[in-house]
C-alpha positions in Angstrom: 12.6 -2.2 3.2 9.5 -4.3 2.3 8.6 -7.1 4.7 -12.7 11.4 7.2 -11.7 13.6 9.6 -11.1 17.2 8.5 -11.8 20.7 9.6 -9.9 24.0 10.1 -8.0 22.7 13.1 -4.3 22.0 12.3 -2.7 18.8 13.7 -1.1 19.3 17.1 2.5 18.8 17.8 3.6 15.7 19.6 4.6 15.5 23.2 6.8 12.9 24.9 5.7 9.3 24.6 4.7 6.7 27.1 4.8 2.9 26.6 1.9 2.3 28.9 -0.9 1.9 26.3 -1.8 1.9 22.6 -3.7 4.8 21.0 -5.7 4.2 17.8 -5.9 7.3 15.6 -8.6 8.0 13.0 -10.9 5.3 14.2 -14.3 4.9 12.5 -17.5 5.2 14.6 -18.4 1.5 14.6 -14.9 0.2 15.2 -13.8 -3.1 16.8 -11.1 -1.1 18.7 -13.9 0.4 20.9 -14.5 -3.0 22.3 -10.9 -3.6 23.3 -9.6 -3.0 26.8 -6.5 -0.9 27.3 -6.9 0.9 24.0 -7.2 4.6 23.7 -9.5 5.3 20.8 -9.5 8.6 18.8 -12.5 8.8 16.5 -14.1 11.6 14.6 -16.0 12.9 17.6 -12.9 12.9 19.8 -10.7 14.2 16.9 -7.4 12.4 16.4 -5.7 15.7 15.5 -5.9 16.7 19.2 -3.8 13.7 20.2 -0.4 14.6 21.7 1.4 11.3 21.2 1.4 9.9 24.7 1.3 6.2 23.7 2.4 3.8 21.0 0.2 4.2 18.0 -2.0 2.3 15.5 -2.8 4.9 12.8 -5.5 4.7 10.1 -5.3 8.1 8.5 -7.7 8.9 5.6 -6.5 7.4 2.4 -8.7 8.7 -0.4 -6.2 11.5 -1.4 -3.3 9.1 -1.3 -4.8 6.0 -2.9 -5.2 4.7 -6.4 -8.4 6.7 -6.9 -7.0 10.0 -5.6 -7.6 11.8 -8.9 -11.3 11.4 -8.6 -11.6 12.2 -4.9 -12.9 15.6 -5.7 -15.1 16.0 -2.6 -12.2 15.5 -0.1 -11.0 18.7 1.6 -7.4 19.5 0.6 -6.3 19.7 4.2 -7.3 16.0 4.7 -4.1 15.0 2.9 -2.0 16.6 5.6 -3.3 14.0 8.1 -1.2 11.2 6.5 2.2 12.7 7.0 1.1 13.8 10.5 0.2 10.2 11.4 3.5 9.0 10.0 5.2 11.5 12.4 3.3 10.1 15.4 4.4 6.5 14.6 8.0 7.6 14.1 8.0 9.5 17.4 6.3 6.9 19.7 6.6 3.6 17.8 3.7 1.6 16.4 2.1 0.9 13.1 0.3 2.8 10.3 -2.1 1.1 7.9 -2.9 2.3 4.4 -3.9 0.6 1.1 -1.1 -1.2 -0.7 -1.2 1.3 -3.5 -1.0 4.4 -1.3 1.5 7.1 -2.3 1.9 8.2 1.3 4.8 5.8 2.0 7.0 7.1 -0.8 6.0 10.7 0.0 7.2 10.3 3.6 10.2 8.1 2.8 8.8 5.2 4.8 11.1 2.3 4.8 13.8 4.1 2.9 17.5 3.7 3.7 18.1 5.4 7.1 14.5 5.5 8.1 13.4 4.4 11.5 10.8 2.0 10.2 10.1 -0.7 7.7 7.2 -1.8 5.4 5.1 -5.0 5.5 2.6 -6.0 2.9 -0.4 -8.1 4.0 -3.9 -9.0 2.9 -6.7 -8.4 5.3 -8.6 -11.4 3.8 -6.4 -13.6 6.1 -7.8 -11.8 9.2 -11.4 -12.2 8.1 -12.1 -9.4 5.6 -15.0 -10.2 3.2 -12.7 -9.9 0.2 -9.0 -9.5 -0.7 -7.8 -6.2 0.6 -4.0 -5.7 0.0 -2.7 -3.5 2.7 0.7 -1.9 3.5 1.9 -1.4 7.0 4.6 1.0 8.2 6.1 -0.3 11.5 8.5 1.6 13.8 10.0 0.2 17.0 10.3 -3.5 16.4 12.0 -5.8 13.9 10.3 -8.2 11.4 11.2 -11.2 13.5 9.5 -9.7 16.5 6.0 -9.3 15.1 3.2 -11.8 16.0 2.5 -14.7 13.7 0.3 -13.9 10.7 -2.8 -16.1 10.0 -3.4 -17.9 6.8 -6.9 -18.3 5.4 -7.4 -21.1 2.9 -9.3 -20.6 -0.3 -10.1 -17.3 -2.0 -12.8 -14.7 -1.6 -16.0 -14.8 -3.7 -16.5 -11.0 -3.4 -14.3 -8.1 -4.5 -13.7 -4.3 -4.1 -13.8 -3.7 -7.9 -14.5 -5.9 -10.9 -11.8 -6.6 -13.5 -12.3 -5.0 -16.9 -14.8 -6.8 -19.0 -16.0 -9.1 -16.3 -19.8 -9.2 -16.0 -22.4 -11.3 -14.2 -22.3 -14.8 -15.6 -18.6 -14.6 -16.3 -16.6 -17.5 -14.5 -14.5 -14.9 -12.7 -17.4 -12.7 -11.7 -17.5 -11.7 -8.0 -20.1 -9.4 -6.4 -18.8 -6.1 -5.2 -18.8 -5.3 -1.5 -20.4 -2.2 0.0 -18.4 0.9 1.0 -19.0 0.1 4.6 -17.6 -3.4 4.1 -14.6 -2.1 2.2 -13.7 0.4 4.9 -14.3 -1.9 7.9 -11.3 -3.3 9.8 -11.7 -7.0 10.7 -11.7 -7.5 14.5 -8.9 -10.0 14.3 -6.8 -7.6 12.2 -7.4 -4.8 14.7 -6.3 -7.0 17.6 -3.2 -8.0 15.6 -2.3 -4.4 14.9 -2.7 -3.5 18.6 -0.4 -6.4 19.5 2.2 -5.2 17.0 2.1 -1.7 18.4 2.3 -3.0 22.0 5.7 -4.5 21.4 7.1 -1.5 19.6 9.6 0.8 21.3 9.4 4.6 21.0 12.1 6.9 19.7 11.7 9.9 22.0 
């Protein structure tokens, strides 16, 4: 239905869930989630793999081994790929939302949104929440229905920057857009982070 944390430690198994708060898994060091009240943040230092699923979840598992450029992500440890399905399991167990690039193969691999699955898929563009360029994103949501999610903003116009240039487009071309930095590409707009937390907060767990 469509509507870079690695080491030798294996992901822990989930415990029973509590609806009292929202946990953000695989958070970057300089994340807007760390400025929010009532949010339990699991970053690289804390290690999201130690999380035992006590709250509803917003999950941002590493995407480079699942995305469109996965064939060239040669420096990524193989075990990093296991974090994606593990994050899907946490969202299914406790309710919440998982965010990945629109072209990620994680969703099909885990059967997200397939017939009989607990959740559903929603495609959005982070540009509307303040990202510096168009960033098509797919969300896997468990625990609420499409008509229950908060309103989505609409941003007029179009971005003048991009993640990658189209083939043959060079500086001086009418459609040329300057590329954003890696940090800008990976950053989550504060408004989008707040919206994801709001979505997770209304979700109901399955355990």
